[in-house]
N, CA, C and O of each residue as an XYZ file, in Angstrom:
404
protein
N     -17.779    -27.389     27.520
C     -18.797    -27.651     26.630
C     -19.800    -28.731     27.035
O     -19.292    -29.845     27.163
N     -21.066    -28.649     27.258
C     -22.107    -29.453     27.441
C     -22.741    -30.128     26.226
O     -23.763    -29.532     25.886
N     -22.506    -30.981     25.615
C     -22.957    -31.612     24.332
C     -23.474    -32.938     24.535
O     -23.165    -33.708     25.444
N     -24.345    -33.142     23.540
C     -25.168    -34.383     23.450
C     -25.018    -34.897     21.944
O     -25.211    -34.213     20.939
N     -24.633    -36.245     21.989
C     -24.256    -36.785     20.595
C     -25.659    -37.267     20.127
O     -26.381    -37.859     20.929
N     -26.012    -37.063     19.021
C     -27.268    -37.390     18.270
C     -27.173    -37.940     16.767
O     -26.300    -37.512     16.013
N     -28.064    -38.865     16.379
C     -27.923    -39.345     15.067
C     -29.454    -38.904     14.483
O     -30.494    -39.210     15.065
N     -29.398    -38.197     13.336
C     -30.617    -37.652     12.688
C     -31.243    -38.721     12.065
O     -30.558    -39.581     11.512
N     -32.659    -38.791     12.084
C     -33.268    -39.576     11.134
C     -34.629    -38.973     10.512
O     -35.387    -38.229     11.133
N     -34.791    -39.351      9.372
C     -36.074    -38.540      8.713
C     -37.127    -39.803      8.255
O     -36.744    -40.911      7.879
N     -38.304    -39.439      8.358
C     -39.293    -40.415      7.855
C     -39.838    -39.571      6.568
O     -40.391    -38.485      6.747
N     -39.687    -40.029      5.478
C     -40.015    -39.204      4.284
C     -40.446    -40.113      3.008
O     -40.310    -41.336      3.032
N     -40.898    -39.517      2.057
C     -41.159    -40.012      0.783
C     -40.766    -39.192     -0.281
O     -41.313    -38.109     -0.494
N     -39.688    -39.716     -1.088
C     -39.230    -38.652     -2.119
C     -39.845    -38.707     -3.328
O     -39.567    -37.845     -4.163
N     -40.747    -39.687     -3.613
C     -41.862    -39.764     -4.615
C     -41.330    -39.278     -5.815
O     -40.248    -39.743     -6.174
N     -41.987    -38.276     -6.631
C     -41.457    -37.771     -7.923
C     -40.394    -36.590     -7.664
O     -40.421    -35.556     -8.331
N     -39.539    -36.804     -6.731
C     -38.546    -35.685     -6.516
C     -37.349    -36.058     -5.580
O     -36.793    -37.155     -5.623
N     -37.021    -35.090     -4.770
C     -35.975    -35.133     -4.001
C     -35.898    -34.455     -2.724
O     -36.319    -33.299     -2.769
N     -35.421    -34.905     -1.445
C     -35.494    -34.414     -0.153
C     -33.929    -34.009      0.078
O     -33.075    -34.891     -0.007
N     -33.583    -32.720      0.358
C     -32.324    -32.380      1.028
C     -32.659    -31.793      2.353
O     -33.551    -30.955      2.484
N     -31.884    -32.275      3.401
C     -32.016    -31.661      4.737
C     -30.719    -31.515      5.192
O     -29.830    -32.318      4.907
N     -30.526    -30.338      6.026
C     -29.318    -29.990      6.735
C     -29.680    -29.521      8.092
O     -30.434    -28.571      8.305
N     -29.109    -30.232      8.987
C     -29.207    -29.607     10.412
C     -28.205    -28.436     10.528
O     -27.047    -28.489     10.112
N     -28.772    -27.371     11.138
C     -27.864    -26.145     11.213
C     -27.855    -25.779     12.732
O     -28.880    -25.819     13.413
N     -26.662    -25.428     13.205
C     -26.306    -25.108     14.741
C     -26.127    -23.663     14.502
O     -25.506    -23.236     13.528
N     -26.672    -22.917     15.392
C     -26.617    -21.463     15.503
C     -25.791    -21.091     16.835
O     -26.185    -21.454     17.944
N     -24.730    -20.412     16.663
C     -24.134    -19.963     18.000
C     -25.051    -18.637     18.439
O     -25.201    -17.554     17.873
N     -25.551    -19.118     19.567
C     -26.441    -17.918     20.334
C     -25.678    -16.479     20.535
O     -26.261    -15.413     20.332
N     -24.508    -16.553     20.895
C     -23.776    -15.332     21.190
C     -23.351    -14.654     19.750
O     -23.343    -13.426     19.667
N     -23.086    -15.267     18.899
C     -22.505    -14.645     17.497
C     -23.520    -14.478     16.474
O     -23.586    -13.498     15.731
N     -24.377    -15.556     16.463
C     -25.308    -15.733     15.457
C     -24.816    -16.527     14.156
O     -25.516    -16.734     13.165
N     -23.651    -16.886     14.310
C     -22.835    -17.857     13.320
C     -23.526    -19.040     13.124
O     -23.871    -19.749     14.070
N     -23.759    -19.311     11.938
C     -24.292    -20.734     11.437
C     -23.332    -21.797     11.043
O     -22.391    -21.481     10.315
N     -23.480    -23.130     11.479
C     -22.800    -24.127     11.002
C     -23.540    -25.298     10.623
O     -24.238    -25.927     11.419
N     -23.391    -25.596      9.397
C     -24.176    -26.866      8.854
C     -23.525    -28.223      9.256
O     -22.324    -28.488      9.317
N     -24.570    -28.999      9.510
C     -24.043    -30.410     10.175
C     -24.976    -31.335      9.564
O     -26.020    -30.904      9.072
N     -24.691    -32.574      9.552
C     -25.432    -33.757      9.291
C     -26.396    -33.501      7.814
O     -27.625    -33.519      7.883
N     -25.787    -33.304      6.715
C     -26.460    -33.335      5.534
C     -27.075    -34.658      5.254
O     -26.632    -35.762      5.571
N     -28.272    -34.346      4.545
C     -29.030    -35.647      4.071
C     -29.518    -35.462      2.848
O     -30.140    -34.408      2.713
N     -29.428    -36.218      1.819
C     -30.005    -36.384      0.370
C     -30.707    -37.544      0.032
O     -30.032    -38.572     -0.012
N     -31.978    -37.632     -0.233
C     -32.831    -38.674     -0.538
C     -32.025    -39.517     -1.516
O     -31.915    -40.718     -1.268
N     -31.440    -38.999     -2.623
C     -30.811    -39.541     -3.617
C     -29.567    -40.617     -3.075
O     -29.145    -41.547     -3.763
N     -29.179    -40.349     -1.976
C     -28.453    -41.519     -1.365
C     -29.032    -42.739     -1.034
O     -28.310    -43.627     -0.581
N     -30.384    -42.946     -1.211
C     -31.069    -44.040     -0.696
C     -31.868    -44.392     -1.939
O     -31.959    -43.644     -2.913
N     -32.534    -45.779     -1.817
C     -33.303    -46.221     -2.813
C     -34.591    -45.195     -2.793
O     -35.079    -44.755     -1.752
N     -35.054    -44.892     -4.104
C     -36.223    -43.965     -4.333
C     -37.553    -44.761     -3.993
O     -37.706    -45.959     -4.231
N     -38.354    -44.051     -3.490
C     -39.538    -44.767     -3.222
C     -40.739    -43.843     -3.064
O     -40.619    -42.726     -2.559
N     -41.947    -44.345     -3.523
C     -43.148    -43.721     -3.441
C     -43.970    -43.881     -2.006
O     -45.027    -43.301     -1.757
N     -43.390    -44.628     -1.269
C     -43.976    -44.927      0.169
C     -43.032    -44.307      0.947
O     -41.923    -44.048      0.481
N     -43.414    -43.968      2.365
C     -42.614    -43.612      3.272
C     -41.309    -44.629      3.841
O     -41.351    -45.850      3.992
N     -40.460    -43.947      4.029
C     -39.252    -44.824      4.481
C     -38.527    -43.867      5.691
O     -38.786    -42.676      5.865
N     -37.622    -44.620      6.433
C     -36.805    -44.157      7.461
C     -35.216    -44.305      7.003
O     -34.651    -45.371      6.763
N     -34.661    -43.045      6.943
C     -33.351    -43.112      6.664
C     -32.736    -42.030      7.432
O     -33.474    -41.268      8.057
N     -31.179    -41.842      7.461
C     -30.563    -40.693      8.006
C     -29.257    -40.673      7.508
O     -28.917    -41.626      6.806
N     -28.428    -39.743      7.741
C     -27.238    -39.583      7.445
C     -26.239    -40.746      8.282
O     -26.466    -40.848      9.488
N     -25.401    -41.417      7.829
C     -24.656    -42.535      8.473
C     -23.697    -41.829      9.488
O     -22.516    -42.173      9.462
N     -24.092    -40.888     10.367
C     -23.084    -40.297     11.181
C     -23.884    -39.843     12.488
O     -25.112    -39.773     12.532
N     -23.029    -39.546     13.538
C     -23.699    -39.030     14.605
C     -22.755    -37.725     14.933
O     -21.538    -37.640     14.768
N     -23.605    -36.791     15.411
C     -22.908    -35.599     15.654
C     -23.159    -34.986     17.164
O     -24.156    -35.292     17.817
N     -22.216    -34.151     17.608
C     -22.379    -33.674     18.985
C     -23.062    -32.216     18.839
O     -22.616    -31.368     18.067
N     -24.144    -32.024     19.628
C     -24.777    -30.922     19.581
C     -24.588    -30.203     21.037
O     -24.604    -30.908     22.046
N     -24.420    -28.869     21.124
C     -24.111    -28.330     22.245
C     -25.361    -27.413     22.448
O     -25.431    -26.401     21.751
N     -26.311    -27.675     23.306
C     -27.625    -26.944     23.346
C     -27.520    -26.138     24.583
O     -28.550    -25.781     25.155
N     -26.249    -25.800     25.078
C     -25.982    -24.773     26.025
C     -25.678    -23.521     25.294
O     -26.194    -22.467     25.665
N     -24.860    -23.566     24.264
C     -24.440    -22.401     23.395
C     -24.849    -22.187     21.988
O     -24.502    -21.247     21.273
N     -25.663    -23.214     21.663
C     -26.289    -23.199     20.276
C     -27.660    -23.633     20.276
O     -28.135    -24.433     21.082
N     -28.335    -23.015     19.244
C     -29.776    -23.365     18.897
C     -29.546    -24.137     17.598
O     -28.502    -24.036     16.953
N     -30.753    -25.045     17.190
C     -30.458    -25.682     16.078
C     -31.919    -25.610     15.226
O     -32.999    -25.533     15.811
N     -31.809    -25.641     14.012
C     -33.022    -25.867     13.171
C     -32.439    -26.690     11.878
O     -31.266    -26.878     11.555
N     -33.710    -27.138     11.219
C     -33.427    -28.045      9.990
C     -33.759    -27.329      8.941
O     -34.856    -26.781      9.053
N     -33.111    -27.117      7.817
C     -33.305    -26.494      6.589
C     -33.714    -27.719      5.593
O     -32.927    -28.625      5.318
N     -34.964    -27.637      5.119
C     -35.479    -28.714      4.229
C     -35.716    -27.999      2.916
O     -36.284    -26.911      2.828
N     -35.201    -28.746      1.839
C     -35.513    -28.446      0.308
C     -36.279    -29.737     -0.315
O     -35.764    -30.846     -0.456
N     -37.289    -29.464     -0.578
C     -38.141    -30.499     -1.235
C     -38.288    -30.020     -2.810
O     -38.794    -28.928     -3.065
N     -37.860    -30.822     -3.756
C     -38.044    -30.465     -5.256
C     -39.000    -31.741     -5.695
O     -39.083    -32.807     -5.087
N     -39.635    -31.403     -6.790
C     -40.366    -32.400     -7.463
C     -40.185    -31.914     -8.936
O     -39.983    -30.754     -9.295
N     -40.313    -33.189     -9.832
C     -40.268    -33.076    -11.330
C     -41.659    -33.410    -11.712
O     -42.375    -34.177    -11.067
N     -42.017    -32.763    -12.847
C     -43.300    -33.173    -13.488
C     -42.879    -33.396    -14.933
O     -41.858    -32.929    -15.437
N     -43.874    -34.242    -15.607
C     -43.525    -34.669    -17.086
C     -44.733    -34.419    -17.633
O     -45.586    -35.304    -17.702
N     -44.957    -33.034    -18.134
C     -46.337    -32.782    -18.603
C     -46.703    -33.860    -19.684
O     -45.804    -34.490    -20.241
N     -48.024    -34.070    -19.976
C     -49.127    -33.676    -19.226
C     -49.504    -34.371    -17.976
O     -50.576    -34.127    -17.423
N     -48.580    -35.307    -17.474
C     -48.818    -36.109    -16.370
C     -48.558    -35.048    -15.150
O     -47.609    -34.267    -15.219
N     -49.434    -35.059    -14.047
C     -49.402    -34.249    -12.886
C     -48.157    -34.998    -11.895
O     -47.728    -36.113    -12.193
N     -47.720    -34.340    -10.861
C     -46.919    -34.979     -9.929
C     -47.728    -35.910     -8.990
O     -48.420    -35.376     -8.123
N     -47.698    -37.100     -9.081
C     -48.574    -38.087     -8.504
C     -48.143    -38.269     -7.052
O     -48.972    -38.412     -6.153
N     -46.740    -38.259     -6.832
C     -46.146    -38.489     -5.488
C     -45.256    -37.358     -5.076
O     -44.054    -37.605     -5.180
N     -45.603    -36.094     -4.602
C     -44.730    -35.117     -4.366
C     -44.018    -35.623     -3.072
O     -44.502    -36.410     -2.258
N     -42.671    -34.983     -3.017
C     -41.939    -35.344     -1.889
C     -42.721    -34.804     -0.569
O     -43.496    -33.848     -0.558
N     -42.402    -35.511      0.404
C     -43.001    -35.249      1.819
C     -42.164    -35.773      2.938
O     -41.708    -36.913      2.859
N     -41.936    -35.034      3.951
C     -41.280    -35.288      5.204
C     -42.353    -35.226      6.256
O     -43.097    -34.250      6.350
N     -42.435    -36.379      7.124
C     -43.673    -36.388      8.076
C     -42.865    -36.205      9.564
O     -43.487    -35.781     10.539
N     -41.481    -36.548      9.647
C     -41.097    -36.285     11.015
C     -39.464    -36.361     10.828
O     -38.881    -37.063     10.001
N     -38.945    -35.598     11.656
C     -37.299    -35.504     11.831
C     -37.237    -35.761     13.328
O     -37.844    -35.157     14.212
N     -36.286    -36.893     13.452
C     -35.997    -37.440     14.834
C     -34.459    -37.145     15.081
O     -33.631    -37.149     14.169
N     -34.191    -36.911     16.291
C     -32.793    -36.809     16.624
C     -32.566    -37.830     17.901
O     -32.794    -37.546     19.077
N     -32.087    -39.029     17.418
C     -31.740    -40.231     18.170
C     -30.550    -39.884     19.117
O     -29.517    -39.410     18.644
N     -30.684    -40.105     20.389
C     -29.580    -39.901     21.218
C     -28.482    -41.017     21.024
O     -28.868    -42.103     20.590
N     -27.467    -40.881     21.240
C     -26.325    -41.861     21.051
C     -25.563    -41.924     19.583
O     -25.693    -41.035     18.742
N     -24.836    -42.978     19.419
C     -24.181    -43.000     18.278
C     -24.978    -43.898     17.157
O     -25.659    -44.829     17.587
N     -24.942    -43.722     16.087
C     -25.654    -44.620     14.885
C     -25.064    -45.994     14.983
O     -23.870    -46.167     15.224
N     -25.981    -47.040     14.779
C     -25.652    -48.271     14.889
C     -25.206    -49.054     13.451
O     -24.876    -50.240     13.471
């Protein structure tokens, strides 16, 4: 197996909501999916400005036998009559090589 160890990071603003991201590995031969590196913005301090965080782990990705994608779920809460002033946003997802510090 030829794998690369990575630590995912997200640049995001959870604002008036929540961000959940899951890195999914897909076996190219079988199509089987495996969830790895779950991220939930509620595990970190809430903010209306962008911040950078990631799950506190590193994972081995096998790019020879697997493809990868990130499943993002952004949810927001409104409090009528107030609009959602700071909707959740993700500006970038980075896979840092090597182990997390």
